[in-house]
N, C-alpha and C positions, 0 to 999 in steps of 0.2 A: 506450780502446777503445770502440767504439760499437756497432754492431748486435748483435742477436741475432747480430749479425755482429760482434760485437765482435771482430774480429780483433785486431790489436795496434795501438795508437795510433802507435807509432813503433818503429824498430829499437832505439833506446836503452831504451825501456820494457821490452823483452823481453830485453835483453842480447844483441842480435843485431848490434851494431855491429862489423863485421869488423875495422876498423882499431884499435879500442880494446879490444875484448874484452869490455868491460862499460860501464856508464854509467847514469848515471842519465839545458791544451789549450785559447774562441770560442763565441759564442752561436749557437744553432740558427736557421735561417731562420724568420721569424715567419709561417708559413703557417697557423697556427691562430688562429681567432677565439676567444681565450682570455680570459675575464674576470679570471682570476687572473694578474697580471703577473709574479709572482715565479717565477723559474726558477733552478734550480741544477743543476750537474753535478759529479760527483766521480769521478775516475779514479785507480785505484791500481795499482801494479805489484808487489804482494806476491807472493812465491813461497813456497808452503807445500806440504809433502808430506803429502797427505791420503789418498793411495792409492798402490798400487805403481806404479813407473815403467813397468811393462809394461802397465798398464791404459790403455785409450783413453778410456773414459767415466768421468765423475765419478759416484761412488756416494753421496756424503755430502751432506746438506742444507746448502747454503751459508748458510742463515739462522742456523745455529748460530754462525757467525762474525760475524754482523751486530751491531755494537756501537752502532748508532743508538739514541738515547734514545727511549723510547716516549712518544708524545704522548697525553695524556689528552683525548679528545674528548668533547664534550657529547652528550646523548642525541640519537639520530637521529630525524628526523621526516619525514613525507611532504611532498611539494611543496604540497599543499593546506594543511596545517598551517603550513608556512613562509610561504605567501602571506597567511595570515590573522593572523599574529603582528604585534603592535605596529603596527597600521595607522595610528596617529596619529604615528608617528615618521617625519618626512619624509626624513631622510637614509637611514634603513633602507629606506624604500619605494623610493628611487631605486636603492639598492644591489641590492635584489631585482629591480627591473626590468632592471638591467644584467645580472645573473646569469642570470635566467630567460629574458630575451628574449621570443620569441614562443611559449613553451611553452604547449601546451593543457593547463591544469591539470585540466580535466574528464576528460582521457583518461589522465593518469598520476598524478593527485594523490593517489590512495589507496595507491600502491605504496611500500613502505619501502626496499627494497634497489635500488641501481642495477644496470643491466645494461650491460656494456661488451663490444663485440664488435670484435676486431681483424680487419678485413676484408681487408687486403692488406699485403704486405711487398715491398719492392723495394730493390735496391742501385743507386745512381746513381754513375757514374764519368764524369768529363769526356771527351767525344769518343767515348763508347760508348753503345750502346743499353742501356736499363735492364735489369737482371737481375731478373725477377719470381720470387718465392719462393712456390711453392704451399704453403698451410697445410693440413696433413693434418686431415681431419675427426675422426679418432680416432688416438691414438698419436702417434709422433714421425716426422720425416722419415727415410727409409731411405737408407742409403748416404751419400755426400758430398752435402750439400744444395746447395753452390755452390763455385766455385773463383775465387780472386782472384789477380791477377798481383802478383808481388813489386814493392815500390816504387811501387805505384799509389795514386792518391787515390780515395776512395770515401766515400759517406755512405748511411745507412739512411733510407728514406722509407716511411712507413706511413700507412694510413687506419684510422679506427676510428669506431664509432657508439655513442652513449650513449642508453639508453632508461630509462624508469621513474622515475628519480630522479637527483639531482646526484651525480656521482662526485667525491669530494674527494681531492686529492693523488695523482692517477694518476702512476705512475712506472714507469720501465724499468730492469731490472737484468740484467746480463749477466756471466757468468764464463766464462773460457776456460782450457783445459788443453792441454799438449803432453806426450806420454808420461807422463801422470799428474801432472805438475807444473803448478800454477796459474801462468799467465803474465800474466793480465790480469783486472781487475775494473772494471766500469763501472756507475755509478748516475746516472740522469738524471731529474730532476723534470719532468714534462710539464705538470701543472697541474690545475685544478678545472674541470669542465665540466657544463653542464646538458643535459638531453635535447633532442634536435632531430632532425628528419627527415633532414637532410643530414649526411653523415659529416664528421668533422673530419680534417685532415691535419697531419702533423708530420714535419719533417726533422731528423735528428740532425746534430751538427757534423761537418764533414769530417775524415776520418782518412787516414793513409797506412800502407799495409801495410809490414812490415819487408822487408828484402831480404838476400840472401846465402844461402849453403848451409845455415846453421843455421836460417834462418827458413822454408825450404821444408819441406813435408811436411803431415801430417794433424793436425788439431786437433779437440778436442771442446769443446762449449759448452753452456751452460744459460741460456736467456733467459726472463724473466718480466715480465709486466705486472701490477702490483699497485696497490692504493689505500691510503689511510691506515689502514683497518681490516684491512690485510694480506690482503684478498680477492684471490685470483689469478684473473685473467680469461683468461690464456693462459700456458702453460708449454711450452717446447720444449727437448728434449734432442737434439742433432744433431752431425754432424761436417762439417767443411769443409776445403778444401785451399788452400795457397798454393803456386803453381808459378811457373816462369820466364816463362810467358806465359798469356794468357787462354785459357779453354776454348773450343774451336772449337764453333760453333753450326751 
């Protein structure tokens, strides 16, 4: 599953294959000028009862289930400190030039913590206009945030800006529930980014919504953008719907 929209990656992942009754994912478009080439995604289809089936919203912290090993990072330093380290090391100097690009050290070099702002979110589907998702300034989206057509292809596209310092290991996490049962979990490593005036863009791998009578209905989801230090730059709790057709605009 993909977006904060992590709907369901396929009807099989959610157990919505009407013919079989049950059953048991591609690299994102490289639209990001990302000095960190490593990218990985992990999609799981676990089902666990963590709240009553009558409840729509998830109430437990999904990080309690996260079994990822904790990476021990070195001490954090400002960009000015990083730029002045090991000046005689030619390979390190070239790496820092690639990572920092045209960053103005004098304007951000004394700031320790990065600042990441998710500026826009949109759902792209072939043959249709993009669905732009307004991000509330405070709180979470009210009502159903968006509607997807069953059996349709879609992907999440977002822009974000990085200020102050390098953000290491920016990642996207998404959990989805239907009638209180978790039906999808998505984790996507986005990368490491240096501050710059222009926003970065990223498009998630294309997904297909499930189809059939059991796939339709209301879902609840929790989306987070975090870094290696587990700083959360955006968290959204919301609902969305899968219907027989697209919502009329």
